C-alpha positions as CSV (number, residue, x, y, z in Angstrom):
1,X,91.7,-36.7,2.1
2,X,92.4,-39.2,4.9
3,X,94.4,-42.3,4.8
4,X,93.8,-44.9,7.3
5,X,95.7,-48.3,7.2
6,X,95.9,-47.8,3.3
7,X,92.3,-47.2,2.5
8,X,90.5,-44.1,1.6
9,X,87.8,-43.0,3.9
10,X,85.9,-39.7,3.7
11,X,87.1,-37.0,6.0
12,X,85.9,-37.0,9.5
13,X,85.3,-34.0,11.6
14,X,87.8,-33.0,14.4
15,X,86.5,-33.1,18.0
16,X,84.3,-30.0,19.2
17,X,84.2,-28.9,22.7
18,X,80.4,-27.7,22.8
19,X,80.6,-26.8,26.4
20,X,82.6,-23.3,25.7
21,X,85.4,-22.2,27.7
22,X,85.6,-21.6,31.0
23,X,84.1,-18.1,32.0
24,X,87.3,-17.2,33.8
25,X,89.4,-18.8,31.0
26,X,91.7,-17.2,28.3
27,X,89.7,-14.6,26.0
28,X,87.1,-14.3,29.0
29,X,87.6,-11.5,31.1
30,X,86.4,-12.2,34.7
31,X,82.8,-11.1,35.3
32,X,82.3,-8.4,37.9
33,X,81.4,-9.3,41.1
34,X,77.9,-8.1,42.5
35,X,79.6,-5.9,45.1
36,X,80.9,-3.9,42.0
37,X,77.8,-2.2,40.9
38,X,79.9,-0.1,38.3
39,X,83.3,0.1,36.6
40,X,85.7,1.4,39.0
41,X,87.1,4.9,38.9
42,X,89.5,5.1,35.9
43,X,88.2,1.7,34.4
44,X,87.5,2.3,30.9
45,X,87.4,-1.5,30.1
46,X,83.7,-2.3,30.2
47,X,82.8,1.0,28.4
48,X,85.1,0.4,25.9
49,X,83.8,-3.1,25.2
50,X,80.2,-1.8,25.0
51,X,81.6,0.8,22.6
52,X,83.2,-2.0,20.4
53,X,79.8,-3.8,20.5
54,X,78.0,-0.9,19.2
55,X,80.4,-0.2,16.6
56,X,81.2,-3.6,15.3
57,X,78.1,-5.2,13.7
58,X,80.2,-6.7,11.0
59,X,82.1,-8.6,13.4
60,X,79.0,-10.1,14.8
61,X,77.8,-11.2,11.2
62,X,81.1,-12.7,10.6
63,X,80.9,-14.5,14.1
64,X,77.7,-15.9,13.0
65,X,78.8,-17.0,9.4
66,X,81.8,-19.0,10.8
67,X,79.5,-20.6,13.2
68,X,77.2,-21.7,10.7
69,X,80.2,-22.9,8.5
70,X,81.4,-25.3,11.6
71,X,77.9,-26.5,11.9
72,X,77.8,-27.6,8.5
73,X,81.1,-29.2,8.7
74,X,80.2,-31.2,11.7
75,X,77.0,-32.3,10.1
76,X,78.6,-33.3,6.6
77,X,81.4,-34.9,8.6
78,X,79.4,-36.8,10.6
79,X,77.5,-38.2,7.6
80,X,80.9,-38.9,5.8
81,X,82.0,-40.9,9.0
82,X,78.7,-43.1,8.7
83,X,78.9,-43.9,5.0
84,X,80.0,-47.6,4.2
85,X,83.3,-48.0,2.5
86,X,83.6,-50.5,-0.6
87,X,86.2,-51.3,-2.9
88,X,87.6,-49.5,-6.0
89,X,89.5,-52.2,-7.8
90,X,88.9,-53.8,-11.1
91,X,86.8,-57.0,-10.4
92,X,88.8,-60.2,-9.6
93,X,88.6,-62.3,-12.8
94,X,87.4,-59.4,-14.9
95,X,83.8,-59.7,-14.6
96,X,81.7,-57.2,-12.7
97,X,79.2,-59.0,-10.5
98,X,75.8,-57.2,-10.1
99,X,74.8,-55.9,-6.6
100,X,71.1,-56.9,-5.3
101,X,70.8,-55.5,-2.1
102,X,67.2,-56.5,-1.4
103,X,65.4,-60.2,-1.4
104,X,65.4,-60.6,-5.1
105,X,62.7,-62.1,-7.2
106,X,63.0,-63.6,-10.8
107,X,61.5,-60.4,-12.4
108,X,64.1,-59.1,-14.5
109,X,64.7,-61.0,-18.1
110,X,63.4,-64.6,-18.7
111,X,64.1,-67.4,-21.0
112,X,62.4,-70.6,-21.4
113,X,64.9,-73.0,-21.9
114,X,63.1,-76.3,-22.5
115,X,62.2,-75.2,-26.0
116,X,65.9,-74.8,-26.9
117,X,66.9,-78.3,-25.8
118,X,63.8,-80.5,-26.5
119,X,60.5,-79.9,-27.4
120,X,57.8,-82.5,-25.9
121,X,60.3,-83.5,-23.0
122,X,58.9,-82.5,-19.4
123,X,60.9,-79.7,-17.6
124,X,61.8,-82.2,-14.8
125,X,63.9,-84.2,-16.9
126,X,66.5,-81.5,-17.8
127,X,69.8,-80.9,-15.8
128,X,71.5,-78.0,-17.1
129,X,74.9,-77.2,-16.8
130,X,76.8,-73.6,-17.6
131,X,80.0,-72.3,-18.6
132,X,80.8,-68.4,-18.4
133,X,82.8,-67.0,-20.8
134,X,82.6,-63.5,-19.8
135,X,79.9,-60.8,-18.3
136,X,78.1,-60.9,-22.0
137,X,78.3,-64.9,-22.8
138,X,77.3,-68.0,-20.9
139,X,77.4,-71.3,-22.7
140,X,74.5,-74.0,-21.5
141,X,74.1,-77.5,-22.4
142,X,71.7,-80.1,-20.9
143,X,71.2,-83.7,-20.0
144,X,68.2,-86.3,-19.6
145,X,68.5,-89.3,-17.7
146,X,69.4,-92.5,-19.9
147,X,66.7,-94.9,-20.9
148,X,65.8,-97.0,-17.8
149,X,63.1,-99.0,-16.7
150,X,61.5,-96.7,-14.2
151,X,58.5,-94.6,-15.3
152,X,60.1,-91.4,-14.6
153,X,62.8,-91.9,-17.0
154,X,60.4,-93.2,-19.5
155,X,58.8,-90.1,-19.7
156,X,62.1,-88.3,-20.6
157,X,62.6,-90.8,-23.7
158,X,60.7,-88.6,-26.6
159,X,61.1,-90.3,-30.1
160,X,63.1,-87.6,-32.2
161,X,64.2,-85.2,-29.7
162,X,68.0,-84.3,-29.9
163,X,69.4,-83.0,-26.4
164,X,72.7,-84.1,-25.8
165,X,74.4,-82.4,-28.7
166,X,72.7,-78.8,-28.2
167,X,74.8,-75.9,-27.3
168,X,73.2,-72.4,-26.7
169,X,74.9,-69.3,-26.0
170,X,72.8,-66.6,-23.8
171,X,73.7,-62.9,-22.9
172,X,73.6,-62.9,-19.1
173,X,72.7,-59.1,-19.2
174,X,69.4,-59.4,-21.3
175,X,68.8,-63.3,-21.4
176,X,69.1,-62.9,-25.0
177,X,69.8,-66.3,-27.3
178,X,73.1,-65.5,-29.0
179,X,73.2,-68.6,-30.8
180,X,72.3,-72.2,-31.0
181,X,74.2,-75.0,-32.3
182,X,72.8,-78.9,-32.8
183,X,76.3,-80.9,-32.7
184,X,74.4,-83.9,-33.5
185,X,73.1,-82.6,-36.6
186,X,76.3,-81.1,-38.1
187,X,78.5,-83.8,-37.2
188,X,76.2,-86.4,-38.2
189,X,76.6,-88.4,-35.0
190,X,74.3,-89.4,-32.1
191,X,76.0,-87.9,-28.9
192,X,76.0,-90.0,-25.9
193,X,77.9,-87.3,-23.8
194,X,79.0,-84.0,-24.1
195,X,81.8,-81.9,-21.9
196,X,82.4,-78.3,-22.2
197,X,85.1,-76.0,-21.1
198,X,85.3,-72.5,-21.5
199,X,88.3,-70.6,-22.8
200,X,87.9,-66.9,-21.6
201,X,91.0,-65.6,-22.9
202,X,90.2,-67.1,-26.6
203,X,86.6,-66.1,-26.2
204,X,85.8,-69.7,-27.1
205,X,84.1,-72.8,-25.7
206,X,85.9,-76.2,-26.3
207,X,83.6,-79.3,-26.4
208,X,84.4,-82.9,-25.9
209,X,81.9,-85.3,-27.8
210,X,81.4,-88.9,-27.3
211,X,79.7,-89.9,-30.4
212,X,78.4,-93.0,-32.5
213,X,80.6,-91.6,-35.3
214,X,83.3,-91.3,-33.2
215,X,85.1,-88.8,-30.6
216,X,85.6,-85.4,-31.6
217,X,87.0,-82.0,-30.0
218,X,85.6,-79.1,-31.1
219,X,85.9,-75.5,-30.3
220,X,83.4,-73.0,-30.8
221,X,83.3,-69.0,-30.8
222,X,81.9,-67.5,-27.9
223,X,80.7,-64.6,-30.2
224,X,78.8,-66.4,-32.9
225,X,79.0,-70.2,-32.3
226,X,81.2,-70.6,-35.6
227,X,83.5,-73.8,-35.8
228,X,86.9,-72.7,-34.9
229,X,88.4,-76.0,-35.1
230,X,87.6,-79.6,-34.8
231,X,89.5,-82.7,-34.6
232,X,88.8,-86.4,-34.6
233,X,90.1,-88.2,-31.5
234,X,90.8,-91.7,-31.4
235,X,90.3,-92.4,-27.6
236,X,87.3,-91.6,-25.8
237,X,89.0,-90.4,-22.6
238,X,90.9,-87.5,-24.4
239,X,87.2,-86.0,-24.8
240,X,86.1,-86.6,-21.4
241,X,89.3,-85.8,-19.4
242,X,90.6,-82.7,-20.8
243,X,91.4,-78.9,-19.5
244,X,91.8,-75.8,-21.0
245,X,94.5,-72.9,-20.4
246,X,94.7,-70.1,-22.5
247,X,94.4,-71.4,-26.1
248,X,95.8,-75.1,-25.2
249,X,94.0,-78.1,-24.7
250,X,95.7,-81.0,-22.5
251,X,94.0,-84.5,-22.4
252,X,94.9,-87.4,-20.5
253,X,94.1,-91.0,-20.6
254,X,95.0,-93.5,-17.9
255,X,96.2,-97.1,-18.9
256,X,94.3,-100.2,-17.5
257,X,96.8,-101.0,-14.9
258,X,96.9,-97.6,-13.4
259,X,100.5,-97.1,-13.2
260,X,101.2,-95.3,-16.7
261,X,98.9,-92.4,-18.1
262,X,99.5,-90.7,-21.5
263,X,99.2,-86.6,-22.0
264,X,98.2,-85.0,-25.3
265,X,98.5,-81.4,-26.1
266,X,96.6,-79.6,-28.8
267,X,95.9,-76.2,-29.7
268,X,92.3,-74.7,-29.5
269,X,92.5,-73.4,-33.0
270,X,93.8,-76.6,-34.8
271,X,92.4,-79.5,-32.8
272,X,92.8,-81.7,-35.6
273,X,96.7,-81.5,-35.0
274,X,98.7,-83.3,-32.0
275,X,101.2,-81.2,-30.9
276,X,102.7,-83.5,-28.3
277,X,102.1,-86.7,-26.8
278,X,103.8,-88.6,-24.0
279,X,103.4,-91.5,-21.8
280,X,104.6,-91.0,-18.0
281,X,104.4,-92.5,-14.3
282,X,101.3,-91.7,-12.6
283,X,103.4,-90.2,-10.0
284,X,104.6,-87.3,-12.3
285,X,102.3,-84.4,-12.2
286,X,102.6,-81.8,-15.5
287,X,101.8,-78.1,-14.7
288,X,99.7,-76.7,-17.2
289,X,100.2,-73.0,-18.3
290,X,98.7,-70.7,-21.0
291,X,101.5,-71.2,-23.3
292,X,103.1,-74.3,-22.4
293,X,103.3,-77.7,-20.3
294,X,105.9,-77.9,-17.5
295,X,106.7,-81.6,-16.7
296,X,109.2,-82.8,-13.8
297,X,110.5,-86.0,-15.8
298,X,113.1,-88.2,-13.9
299,X,115.8,-87.0,-16.1
300,X,115.0,-83.5,-15.8
301,X,112.3,-80.7,-15.7
302,X,111.1,-79.9,-19.4
303,X,108.7,-77.4,-20.9
304,X,106.7,-78.5,-23.9
305,X,106.1,-75.5,-26.5
306,X,102.3,-75.2,-27.1
307,X,103.1,-73.8,-30.2
308,X,105.4,-76.3,-31.9
309,X,105.3,-79.3,-29.2
310,X,109.1,-79.3,-28.7
311,X,110.5,-80.3,-25.5
312,X,113.5,-78.2,-24.0
313,X,114.7,-78.1,-20.5
314,X,112.8,-75.4,-18.0
315,X,114.5,-72.8,-16.0
316,X,114.2,-74.5,-12.8
317,X,114.3,-78.2,-11.8
318,X,111.1,-79.1,-9.9
319,X,111.7,-82.8,-9.2
320,X,112.8,-82.3,-5.7
321,X,110.2,-79.7,-4.6
322,X,107.3,-81.5,-2.6
323,X,104.5,-79.2,-3.7
324,X,103.8,-77.0,-6.8
325,X,100.8,-75.2,-7.7
326,X,100.0,-72.6,-10.4
327,X,99.0,-69.2,-9.5
328,X,97.8,-66.4,-11.6
329,X,99.7,-64.7,-14.3
330,X,101.3,-67.9,-15.4
331,X,103.5,-68.4,-12.2
332,X,104.1,-71.5,-10.0
333,X,104.6,-71.6,-6.3
334,X,106.9,-74.2,-5.2
335,X,107.5,-75.6,-1.6
336,X,110.8,-77.2,-0.6
337,X,110.7,-79.3,2.8
338,X,113.8,-79.1,5.0
339,X,115.9,-82.3,5.7
340,X,115.9,-81.7,9.4
341,X,113.6,-81.5,12.3
342,X,112.3,-78.0,13.3
343,X,113.7,-76.3,10.0
344,X,111.8,-74.0,7.9
345,X,110.3,-74.7,4.4
346,X,111.4,-72.8,1.6
347,X,108.4,-71.1,-0.8
348,X,109.5,-69.9,-4.3
349,X,107.5,-68.2,-6.8
350,X,108.6,-68.9,-10.6
351,X,107.7,-67.4,-13.5
352,X,106.8,-69.0,-16.8
353,X,110.3,-69.3,-17.8
354,X,111.3,-71.2,-14.6
355,X,113.1,-68.1,-13.2
356,X,112.7,-67.5,-9.2
357,X,111.1,-63.9,-8.8
358,X,111.6,-64.5,-5.0
359,X,112.1,-67.1,-2.2
360,X,111.2,-67.0,1.4
361,X,111.2,-69.3,4.6
362,X,107.6,-70.5,5.6
363,X,106.5,-73.0,8.5
364,X,106.8,-76.4,8.0
365,X,103.2,-77.9,6.8
366,X,102.0,-74.5,5.9
367,X,98.9,-74.3,3.6
368,X,99.3,-71.8,0.8
369,X,96.6,-70.1,-1.1
370,X,96.9,-67.1,-3.6
371,X,94.7,-64.1,-3.2
372,X,94.8,-60.9,-5.4
373,X,98.0,-59.3,-3.5
374,X,99.0,-61.9,-1.2
375,X,100.2,-65.6,-1.0
376,X,98.7,-66.6,2.3
377,X,99.9,-69.1,4.5
378,X,98.0,-70.8,7.1
379,X,99.5,-72.9,9.7
380,X,98.2,-75.5,12.6
381,X,99.4,-72.6,15.1
382,X,96.1,-70.9,14.0
383,X,97.6,-67.9,12.4
384,X,97.9,-66.4,8.9
385,X,100.6,-64.6,7.1
386,X,100.6,-62.6,4.2
387,X,103.6,-62.8,1.8
388,X,103.5,-59.9,-0.7
389,X,103.0,-61.3,-4.0
390,X,105.3,-59.1,-5.8
391,X,108.4,-59.1,-3.5
392,X,107.9,-62.2,-1.2
393,X,108.3,-60.0,1.9
394,X,105.9,-60.8,4.9
395,X,103.4,-58.2,5.5
396,X,101.9,-59.3,8.8
397,X,100.8,-62.3,10.7
398,X,97.4,-62.5,12.3
399,X,96.0,-64.9,15.0
400,X,93.3,-66.1,12.6
401,X,92.3,-69.8,12.0
402,X,90.4,-71.3,9.5
403,X,90.4,-72.3,5.5
404,X,91.7,-69.6,3.5
405,X,89.3,-69.1,0.7
406,X,91.4,-66.1,-1.1
407,X,89.8,-63.4,-3.3
408,X,86.6,-64.5,-4.4
409,X,85.3,-63.7,-8.4
410,X,84.2,-60.4,-8.9
411,X,85.8,-58.8,-5.8
412,X,86.9,-55.0,-6.0
413,X,89.2,-55.2,-2.9
414,X,92.4,-57.2,-2.1
415,X,90.8,-58.5,1.0
416,X,91.3,-62.2,2.2
417,X,88.5,-64.4,3.0
418,X,88.8,-67.3,5.7
419,X,86.2,-69.9,6.5
420,X,86.3,-70.2,10.3
421,X,86.6,-73.6,12.1
422,X,83.6,-75.8,11.6
423,X,82.5,-78.1,14.4
424,X,81.0,-81.5,13.6
425,X,77.0,-80.2,14.3
426,X,77.5,-76.7,13.2
427,X,74.7,-75.5,11.1
428,X,76.4,-72.3,9.7
429,X,79.7,-71.3,8.4
430,X,81.5,-68.0,9.6
431,X,83.4,-66.1,7.0
432,X,85.8,-63.5,7.9
433,X,86.8,-60.7,5.6
434,X,90.6,-59.9,6.1
435,X,92.3,-56.6,4.9
436,X,95.2,-57.8,3.0
437,X,97.1,-54.7,3.9
438,X,97.2,-55.1,7.5
439,X,95.7,-58.6,8.6
440,X,92.9,-56.9,10.4
441,X,89.3,-58.4,10.3
442,X,87.0,-56.0,8.6
443,X,84.0,-57.9,9.1
444,X,82.3,-61.4,10.0
445,X,79.5,-62.9,8.3
446,X,77.4,-66.2,8.8
447,X,75.8,-68.2,6.2
448,X,74.2,-72.1,5.9
449,X,76.8,-74.8,6.4
450,X,77.4,-75.9,2.7
451,X,77.5,-72.5,1.3
452,X,80.4,-71.5,-0.8
453,X,81.2,-67.9,-1.7
454,X,80.6,-67.8,-5.4
455,X,80.9,-63.7,-6.1
456,X,81.2,-60.5,-4.9
457,X,79.9,-57.3,-6.5
458,X,81.1,-53.6,-5.2
459,X,78.8,-53.7,-2.2
460,X,77.6,-57.2,-2.3
461,X,78.8,-60.6,-1.6
462,X,77.0,-63.9,-2.5
463,X,76.9,-67.4,-0.7
464,X,75.3,-70.4,-2.5
465,X,74.4,-73.9,-0.9
466,X,73.5,-76.6,-3.2
467,X,74.0,-79.5,-1.0
468,X,70.4,-80.0,0.4
469,X,70.0,-82.7,-1.8
470,X,66.2,-81.8,-2.8
471,X,67.5,-79.8,-6.0
472,X,66.9,-76.5,-4.6
473,X,69.4,-73.8,-3.8
474,X,69.8,-71.5,-0.6
475,X,71.4,-68.1,-1.8
476,X,72.6,-65.5,1.2
477,X,73.8,-62.0,0.3
478,X,75.9,-60.2,2.8
479,X,76.9,-56.4,3.2
480,X,80.7,-55.9,2.2
481,X,81.4,-53.0,4.5
482,X,79.7,-54.5,7.7
483,X,79.3,-58.3,6.9
484,X,75.4,-58.2,7.9
485,X,72.8,-60.5,6.2
486,X,70.9,-58.5,3.5
487,X,68.7,-61.3,2.5
488,X,68.4,-65.4,2.3
489,X,66.4,-67.3,-0.2
490,X,65.4,-70.9,-1.1
491,X,65.0,-71.2,-4.7
492,X,64.8,-73.6,-7.4
493,X,68.2,-73.6,-8.7
494,X,70.4,-70.4,-8.5
495,X,73.2,-69.8,-10.5
496,X,76.0,-67.1,-11.3
497,X,75.9,-66.4,-15.0
498,X,78.6,-63.9,-15.9
499,X,77.8,-61.3,-12.9
500,X,74.2,-61.9,-12.7
501,X,72.0,-64.1,-10.3
502,X,69.9,-66.4,-12.2
503,X,67.1,-68.8,-11.0
504,X,66.2,-71.9,-13.1
505,X,62.5,-72.7,-12.2
506,X,61.0,-76.2,-12.1
507,X,59.5,-75.5,-15.4
508,X,62.8,-74.9,-16.7
509,X,62.6,-71.0,-17.1
510,X,65.7,-68.7,-16.5
511,X,65.1,-65.8,-14.9
512,X,67.1,-63.1,-13.6
513,X,67.1,-62.2,-9.9
514,X,66.7,-58.8,-9.1
515,X,65.9,-56.6,-6.2
516,X,64.6,-53.0,-6.1
517,X,67.3,-51.3,-4.1
518,X,69.8,-49.0,-5.3
519,X,73.4,-49.8,-4.1
520,X,74.2,-47.4,-1.2
521,X,76.4,-44.3,-1.9
522,X,79.9,-45.1,-0.4
523,X,83.6,-44.4,0.0
524,X,86.0,-46.5,-1.5
525,X,88.8,-48.8,-0.4
526,X,92.2,-48.6,-2.3
527,X,92.5,-52.2,-2.1
């Protein structure tokens, strides 16, 4: 097994010289000249060789066998060298993305959505929203235009139809309806608006409802739609402006003057119990982790327990850092600027308790983006530096410019994606896939401007452009070994549900986009 720059690649054959050895080279006695019509007196060499040839048939068979083995190895090695090389890591984000290698059509499973959300309402009235919980659960909600004087909107108002409060869970692998809840009926209210946020680690979805009977936060099980908990909320902003992390729900309510905002913390399994509430300046930005909230108050940095709501000092005071951002595994990345011209900034990775895991100097004004195994720093000097997430040590610096995306969902490598510089008149984006181990550009691909890389399978990556303004999507698939474009389509409305590509047609039918080509056989990357 060969290892090339940290990657597993199939064995390649060593170079074979097919020209043969020189006639008079080592192991090849000189051929007698034409002047020598026979052996010289006393020379038994030629007769001996002839005798050897006559009495060694097994030797000739053995040489033929070795030659066949060498030829077989040459052909097999050449085939292995031509094999594409893909990733072998667990999918980023935990959900495997399907590989669709050729131009797809919605010929997998199909599911009519309109009957689930409102019989009698024209399909053109619906806007569908989705929240992926995991590979087997996606939660779908729908809205229709509010009443107005336009003829189009009047067609969308059907007496007795309840759309805004309906929540449906589908299985992205089969299209099956897992459950359906009518929250208007269940809660006895008329729903004006509904906001849903996935809680993947809790296997749930949290829904904020602005209803005629009051405002409500409700958590539903992704498995069966049962109510986990619900709570009546006294301020409408709390059911609109909220986020979910782990099993915690954090809401924020701005005041009318815009200088103070109030944060409220609840647990997903007991939304009727307020764990913590505090008003603070809009200049203070709490950091939301899966089991606590970290708040840099003027008096010092505190942590708020998601279990009890109790405030205690946090391990590091982050009041004087200039930049803080959460990264995976409940860590915080902080940057402190120097007090002086020409000095380096300091980047520090903190664990959930505020302990420093490592610190490293970085160039001033570097943009930092976490990937699977790197903290990537990009600078105005058109270079990228990978800092190992485990140790903080610099792995490499490469002359690559652009905006760092990081590791796309579903990726089975630790590659880093970078969007190349985009000019004002450019109609395409250039995406570079960078090896996180070496900084080498593995491949370059292009897609329409406005596209975003929404996911990667093992062999295939997907870009999606929904900026056309006509309600249609442009999807692009590219190979993850060499970056070549595999297909592009313009479709009604393309989504990634779980790990499946789905098109929602203008008639309100969701159909799985599938191809006919099997993914290629391939070698594997270690990262």
